[in-house]
N, C-alpha and C positions, 0 to 999 in steps of 0.2 A: 601354167595350167595347160592341160592337154587340149588340143583341138579335137573334140569328140564329135563324130558324125552321129547326129541324133536319129532315132527311129521316127518314122512318120507318125502323124496322129492316128491314121487308120490302123497302123500296126499296134500302137500302144506299147507300154513297157512290157518286157518279157515276164511271164509268170515264173514263180519260184521253181516250178517243176521243169522249166525249160533251161535252167541255169546249171551248168556243170561246175563252174568255178567262179567265185566272187571274191575279189580282193578289195579291201577298203583302207586307203591311206596307209599303205605298208611302208615301213622304214627299217632299213638295216645299215648300220655304220660299222666301220672297221678302223682300228688304229693305223695311222699312216706309218709307212716304213721310213727308216732314216733316223739317226740319232738326234737331229735337230727338230724332228717332228714327232717325237715319241708320245707326246701328250695330245696330239692332234687326231681327231677322228674324222674320217671321210664317209659321207653317206653314199654307199654304193647303190642303194635303193632309197629314193627320196620322196616318199608320200605318194606312191603309185596306187591308183584305183582302176580296176578293170573287171569286166565280166566276160566269161566264155560260155557260149550256148552249147547245149547238148548236141552232139553230132557235128560240131563245127571244127574246122581246122583253123586255128588262130595263130598267126605268125607274129613273133616279137622280133622286129628288125632293128639292129643297132650294131655299132662298131664293137670291137673287142674292148672290154673295160667300160661299156656303157651301163652295165648293171643288169642286163637281161639274164645272164647265167646265174648271178646271185639270186635273182627273182625266182628262177625255176628251181633252185636248190631250196628256197623257202617253201615253195609249193609242194616239193617232194618230201618235206619234213627233215631234210638233212641239216638245215639251218633254222634257227628260231628268230623271228622278227623282233626288233626292239619295240615296235609298237604297230598298231593296226590289226586288222582281222582278215583271215582267209577261211573260206568254207569251200568244201568240195562235195558236191551233191548233197548239200545241207549239213555236212559234218564239219565241225570246227577242227582245224588241223592241230590245235593244241589240246583241246578237251577230248577229241575223238581220234587220236592219232592212229590207233590200231585199225579202226574202221576205215580211215582214209588210206592206209597202206594197202589194204586188201583191194582197193579200187584203182590203184595207180601203178604204173611202172615207168621207169626212166631210162633213157639212153643218153650217155655222156660222151663227149668227144674223147675223153680219156677213160675208157672202160677198163675195169679190173677183171682179171681172169686167173684161173689156175693154169699157168702156161705149159706145164708138163702134161696136163690132161688134153684130150682131144676136144674138138668143137662139140661133138655129141655128148661127151662126158660132162662138159661144162653146162650144156643145156639140161641134161638129166638132173644134175645137181641143183641147178636153179629151179627146175620144176618141182623137185621134192620140197624145197623151201616154201613153195606156194601150194603144196598139197596135191600136185599133179603126179600121177603114177608114172614110174619110169617107162613102161611100155607106151603110154600115151605121149610122154615127152619125146620119145624116139620117133613116133609116128608124126607128130606135129612138127618136130624139129627137122626131120628129113624134108618134109614138104616146104617148110619156110626157107631152109638153106638152099634148096634147089631153085625155089622161086627167086631167091636173091642172087642166083648165078653161081653158087658153089657146088661143083660136081660131087656126086655121092662118094666117089673114091677119096675125096679130101676130108670127109666128115670125121674120120677116125684118126687123122694125123694129129700129132701134138700141136697145140695152138701156136707154140713158139716157132713152128716151121711155116706158118701161114703169113702172108704179107700183111702189112698194116691195114690195107683196104679190106682184106678178107676178115681180119680180126674185128674190124668195125661192123662188118655185116653180121658176124656172130653175135656181137653185142645187140644189134637190132633184132636178130632172131630171138635172143634171150628175152627181150622185152615183149615181143609179140607172142611168145610162147604161152604166156598166162592170160592172153586175151583181156588186157586191162580195159576198164571202162574209160579211164582217162590216161592217155599216153603222153608223157613229157619227153620231148625230143630236144636235147641240147646240142646244137650244131651236129646233127646226125650224119651228114655227108662230108664233113671236113676230112680231107685226106684221101677221098675217093676219086677215081678217074671219072671222066664224063659218063661212060657207059654204066659204071657201077652206081653213080649218082642218080641216073635216070631210072635204074632198076629199083633203087630204094624209094625214090619219089613215087613211082608207079605203085609200089607195094603199100606205101602209106595211104594212097587214095583208095586202094582196094580194101584195106583194113577198115577204113571209115565206112565204105559202102556196104561191105559184107557183114561187119560185126557191130555196126552202130556205135563205133568208138568216137570219143572226143579227143582231139589231138591239139596240144600246145607245142609249138615249134619255135625254137630260137635260132636265128641265123643272121649272118652278115652278108649273105649272098642275095642280092637284089632279085636275080632271076628265080632263085628257089622260092623266095617269099612270094613273088608274083605267081609262080606256077602252082604252088600248093595251097595258098591261104585263101579262105573265104573272107577273112578280115585280117588286117595288119595293124599292130600297134608299133609305133616308132618310138624307140627308147633312146634317150640322149642324156648323158651325165646324170643318170639315176632317175630321170623323170620320163613319164609318158607324155610325149609332146604332141602326138596326133594318133588318131585311131579311125579306121573305116575300111571299106572295100577299096581295092585299087582304084576303081573308077571314082569313088568319092574323094579319095586323097588327091587324085589328079585334078578333079574339078575344083576342090577347095583351095588347092595351091595354084590353080590356073596354069598348069603345065601339061606336057604331053607324055612324060615318062616318069617312072617311079624314082629313078635317080635324081631327076630334077625336083621332084616333090621332096625327097629326102634333103637335098641341099637347101631348098627354100624353107623348110621347117626347122632345120638344125643350124643352118648357117655354114655348113661345111660339107665336103664330099665324104662319102663313107670310107673310101680308101685312105683319105687324109687322116680321119679320126682313128682308123685302125693303126696307122703308123705311130701315132703319138700316145695311144692309150695303153694302159696296163690293167690287167684284171685286178679289181679291188679285193675280191674274195680269195681266201687261201685255197 
């Protein structure tokens, strides 16, 4: 059971209108790999319940293979849960899938593109899928790419000629282009250098401040989780083991750093879990 930091009596429970995402007892299992385990199923997400408030940056912190990326795929409707319920701004992700898709966008660590097309052509194409006019996509796209540190002269180069870090920035720009109400960021800064990572993190905060966006972030970067998140949920072996602000997690674990809190709550270091874990989801 997760160590959940309760709201105070004065605050009371959040009203339904304050909730961007609500997950209740969500379960997702996959068949294990290997001929000796072909009938075995592993729970990548094992009964997770959580709520994300409107306008909040909520960080899911966990090692690779902990279940956090599977969870975000469930929230983005790319996977269907075996059991449990998820609502986004009151819409059930099963019953109201199209309404949910109009409210969200997602950035994955392994983004897909048309590599022969330029960064701008990819953005214009993505914008049209969401009903954004090409001229508007070009205007927005130019501003976002430049804000993320990609010079204007690179916008029309084939994407295959851009570095891995630049391609990841284009993926982030593509998600921001549609001004989603809920933005799902799955390891968005993996593979970026320190400067690029800081640019992306600053832009995430700006997006929340200027566009009233709600952001759900998965990361195994302790510093990133602490730098960006209003609240953090710690995920380990498919379970939500703790939740709260950084200060609340430190207080409840009786430690002075988030790394120590993670160790105390999971029984291992984050990097140790990374080394032995494998992603459950395909």
